[in-house]
N, C-alpha and C positions, 0 to 999 in steps of 0.2 A: 477321274474316270468311273464310269456306271459300274454298279455291282455287276451289271449281265456282262457288260464290257469286260473288265477283271475273269470273271467266272469262263468266260467263251476263252479267252487267253490262255489262261488257265488249262484249259481242256485240251487247247492244240495243242500248247508245250508238252502235256504229257501225251499226245493220241495223235497228233498228226492232226493236219485240215482235213484230209479224207474220211478218218475214222470220227473226229468231230463232225462233220457235217452228216455224216450216218448217222451220228448218235442222235443230232435234233430230228433229223427225221423221223426214226424210231420213234420218238419223242411223240413228234406232230403226231404220227397215225395209229396214238394210242397202245401201241405192245406194250407189256407190262412190265414194269419199275424190276421185276427180279430178275425176266429174262434179260431185259438190259443191262444190269446190274451185273448179272454172272456172263456176262461177257465182255463187260471193261472192269470186273474184280471189283467190284464196289457193292456197296450194300444197296438194295430197294430205295432205301432213306435219302441216301445220296442222289441216286437218281430225282427222286422227288423234288430233291432243292435246285438240283439244277434245273430240272423242267419249272418250275416256280422261277425261276430266274430268266430264263431263256424263250420261252412262249407265255403265250398270252392266252386267257379262256375266256370265254364265251358264256355265260349263263343266262339259258332263255328257255322257260319253258312250255312244254312239247303240246301242241293244238287239243290234246284230250285233257287234258289238266284245264285249260281254259275252258272247255267247253263244260267240264264240270264246276267249276266256279262259277259262268255265267260271265265269263268278260270276253273281249277281245286282245289280250297279249297272244302272240303267236299266229293273228291272222292275215293271212296273205293277202300284199297288198292291193290285190284286181279285187279280192273280196270286201274289204274294208272300204274301197272304191264303191262298188257297189251298194251296200249298205247306206252309203253317207248319199247315193246320189235318190234311194228310194227312201229317204226321211227327208231328204231337201227337196221332193218332187210332191207339188200339192198334187196329191190323187184325188183329192173333192169327196173321196168316201172314207179317208183314215188322217186322223191328227198325225201332226210328226210324233207325237210322243206314242199313238197306237202302233204307228212305222217303227218307230223305235225298237216299241217290245215286239213286234213281229220278227224283227231279224234280229235280233237277239241271239237266238240259240244257234243261227246260221254257220256251217251249214247242215248242221242237226234238221232244221226243221224248214230245211229249203224249198220241198216239194210242198210245204202249207204257202209258202210266203209266194213261191209261182201260182199256184191256183188263185191266192187270195188278188197276187195282181191282173192275172186273167179275167177273175171276174170282174173287179173293177174296170177294166177294159171294157168289157160287154157293158156295163152299165152305163160310161161313159159313150160308149156308141148310140146305144139306144137313147142315151140322152141328147144325140148330136153334136157331143164332144169330139170331137175325132181328133185334135190335135191332145187333149188328155188320153184318148183310147188307144192312140200310138205310143205315148208316149208308157204308157202300162205296160201293153205289150212289149216292146222292148226291154224294159227292165225285166219284165217275167222271162223274156230267151235269155239274158244276160245270167239270171238267175240259173236255169234249168243248163244252163251251159257248163256253171260251175261243176252241176253233179254230175254232170254226164262223162 
């Protein structure tokens, strides 16, 4: 029998299924260990131990930390897909490295990226590259949609 199962069975034996379920719900909701412990007649340390056995914690950095560090952890899938599309599109005026550098700070510099894409679209249009102009405009619109 796994430790988590043994711990849960002991809690059910002591408090009953209803209170045991409420205990887990309260732990999941983030209620303080002290308050839960007071209600169940145990220390906050015991509640912390139970929580360690009965719940899973996922640790992720918040987007603001990623922005400061300049990485893309915590970036939404939509934004990651957009950056991949910008970097992967042959814009003709930006190398893949330049495009990647321009996108590194998204969404912080999204307005600049959108303007660069629109400028690239205009240049392609004037050069008669309608397909590339449309691609740049579409990418710019996706950038703007993310920041509006």
